[in-house]
VEXGUTOR-531342 format. One line per field, with one value per residue (C-alpha): residue number from 0; chain; x, y, z. Coordinates in steps of 0.2 Angstrom, whole numbers, padded with zeros to 4 digits. Last residue first. Layout:
BEGIN
resi = c(NUM/...) $
chain = c(A/...) $
x = c(X/...) $
y = c(Y/...) $
z = c(Z/...) $
//
This chain:
BEGIN
resi = c(152/151/150/149/148/147/146/145/144/143/142/141/140/139/138/137/136/135/134/133/132/131/130/129/128/127/126/125/124/123/122/121/120/119/118/117/116/115/114/113/112/111/110/109/108/107/106/105/104/103/102/101/100/99/98/97/96/95/94/93/92/91/90/89/88/87/86/85/84/83/82/81/80/79/78/77/76/75/74/73/72/71/70/69/68/67/66/65/64/63/62/61/60/59/58/57/56/55/54/53/52/51/50/49/48/47/46/45/44/43/42/41/40/39/38/37/36/35/34/33/32/31/30/29/28/27/26/25/24/23/22/21/20/19/18/17/16/15/14/13/12/11/10/9/8/7/6/5/4/3/2/1/0) $
chain = c(A/A/A/A/A/A/A/A/A/A/A/A/A/A/A/A/A/A/A/A/A/A/A/A/A/A/A/A/A/A/A/A/A/A/A/A/A/A/A/A/A/A/A/A/A/A/A/A/A/A/A/A/A/A/A/A/A/A/A/A/A/A/A/A/A/A/A/A/A/A/A/A/A/A/A/A/A/A/A/A/A/A/A/A/A/A/A/A/A/A/A/A/A/A/A/A/A/A/A/A/A/A/A/A/A/A/A/A/A/A/A/A/A/A/A/A/A/A/A/A/A/A/A/A/A/A/A/A/A/A/A/A/A/A/A/A/A/A/A/A/A/A/A/A/A/A/A/A/A/A/A/A/A) $
x = c(0045/0061/0065/0073/0081/0089/0080/0087/0073/0057/0061/0060/0048/0040/0030/0025/0029/0044/0054/0072/0083/0095/0104/0094/0077/0070/0050/0061/0060/0044/0039/0053/0041/0024/0033/0039/0024/0014/0025/0043/0042/0023/0023/0040/0029/0015/0028/0039/0025/0014/0024/0026/0007/0006/0017/0012/-0008/-0023/-0021/-0021/-0006/-0015/-0030/-0028/-0017/0001/-0001/-0016/-0009/-0015/-0008/0000/-0013/-0020/-0030/-0040/-0055/-0057/-0071/-0062/-0046/-0057/-0066/-0050/-0043/-0058/-0058/-0074/-0068/-0048/-0054/-0065/-0050/-0059/-0064/-0070/-0051/-0043/-0038/-0029/-0037/-0042/-0045/-0041/-0059/-0061/-0047/-0059/-0054/-0043/-0031/-0016/-0022/-0031/-0015/-0007/-0022/-0018/-0001/-0006/-0018/-0007/-0021/-0007/-0018/-0028/-0011/-0001/-0015/-0017/0000/0003/0018/0007/-0007/0007/0002/0002/-0015/-0023/-0019/-0010/-0015/-0027/-0016/-0011/-0026/-0027/-0008/-0014/-0002/0013/0009) $
y = c(-0020/-0008/-0015/0002/0007/0022/0035/0051/0060/0048/0035/0019/0005/0012/-0002/0006/0024/0036/0049/0053/0050/0051/0033/0024/0033/0031/0019/0008/0021/0023/0005/0002/0017/0006/-0010/-0001/0005/-0010/-0022/-0026/-0047/-0048/-0034/-0041/-0057/-0046/-0037/-0047/-0059/-0045/-0037/-0050/-0052/-0029/-0034/-0048/-0041/-0050/-0058/-0077/-0083/-0070/-0073/-0094/-0090/-0089/-0084/-0096/-0095/-0076/-0060/-0054/-0055/-0041/-0034/-0049/-0054/-0067/-0061/-0043/-0051/-0062/-0045/-0035/-0051/-0052/-0034/-0022/-0006/-0010/-0009/0008/0018/0019/0036/0032/0027/0006/0007/0024/0040/0035/0044/0038/0034/0053/0055/0036/0017/0002/0000/0004/0013/0025/0029/0039/0052/0051/0057/0070/0076/0078/0082/0077/0067/0059/0054/0047/0036/0029/0027/0017/0023/0026/0015/-0001/-0016/-0029/-0037/-0028/-0011/0002/0016/0023/0021/0037/0046/0053/0058/0067/0062/0075/0085) $
z = c(-0017/-0021/-0038/-0047/-0063/-0062/-0071/-0059/-0056/-0063/-0054/-0064/-0059/-0045/-0036/-0023/-0019/-0024/-0015/-0022/-0014/-0031/-0032/-0018/-0024/-0008/-0006/0009/0023/0025/0022/0038/0047/0044/0050/0065/0071/0068/0076/0071/0068/0063/0052/0043/0042/0033/0025/0012/0007/0006/-0006/-0019/-0019/-0023/-0036/-0045/-0043/-0042/-0024/-0027/-0015/-0003/-0002/-0005/0011/0019/0033/0040/0057/0057/0065/0054/0041/0051/0064/0069/0073/0060/0053/0052/0044/0032/0027/0022/0013/0003/0000/-0003/-0001/-0006/-0024/-0026/-0016/0003/0010/0028/0033/0035/0018/0019/0014/-0006/-0022/-0040/-0044/-0050/-0064/-0070/-0067/-0075/-0063/-0070/-0084/-0071/-0063/-0073/-0073/-0056/-0057/-0069/-0055/-0042/-0025/-0014/-0005/-0020/-0032/-0013/-0007/-0027/-0027/-0014/-0001/0015/0012/0019/0009/0023/0024/0036/0027/0042/0031/0042/0057/0052/0054/0073/0067/0053/0036/0033/0017) $
//
């Protein structure tokens, strides 16, 4: 199921974590109860809380609703960290999820260089298993089809 064109910008999180490859977003979009159940232990939330339509949408994941990075960007009147002279700042460096921090440090300079549209396209292309071509999500450690280890972040 592809995103509606009008909602694509809702997936361009200010921090550099492209929502289109987020497990929470994908599980909600696909209405996948097994995937939602697996994500509950990652985020320590209930299955009902595994829902999101993008960081900039009206239906955000519980952790993204009160994000200090998003608040900082809004306070500066910019679109994202890619427009900030203070990147990488303490908010990025202290991000509580190591995979997220690693992706931000990689993705923000890429978004700065390519622009938002091209950056989103590149993030979409990045998350496929290089061995079998199966589409995966950010943070995937092993392909569920061919079982090969992955390090795509």
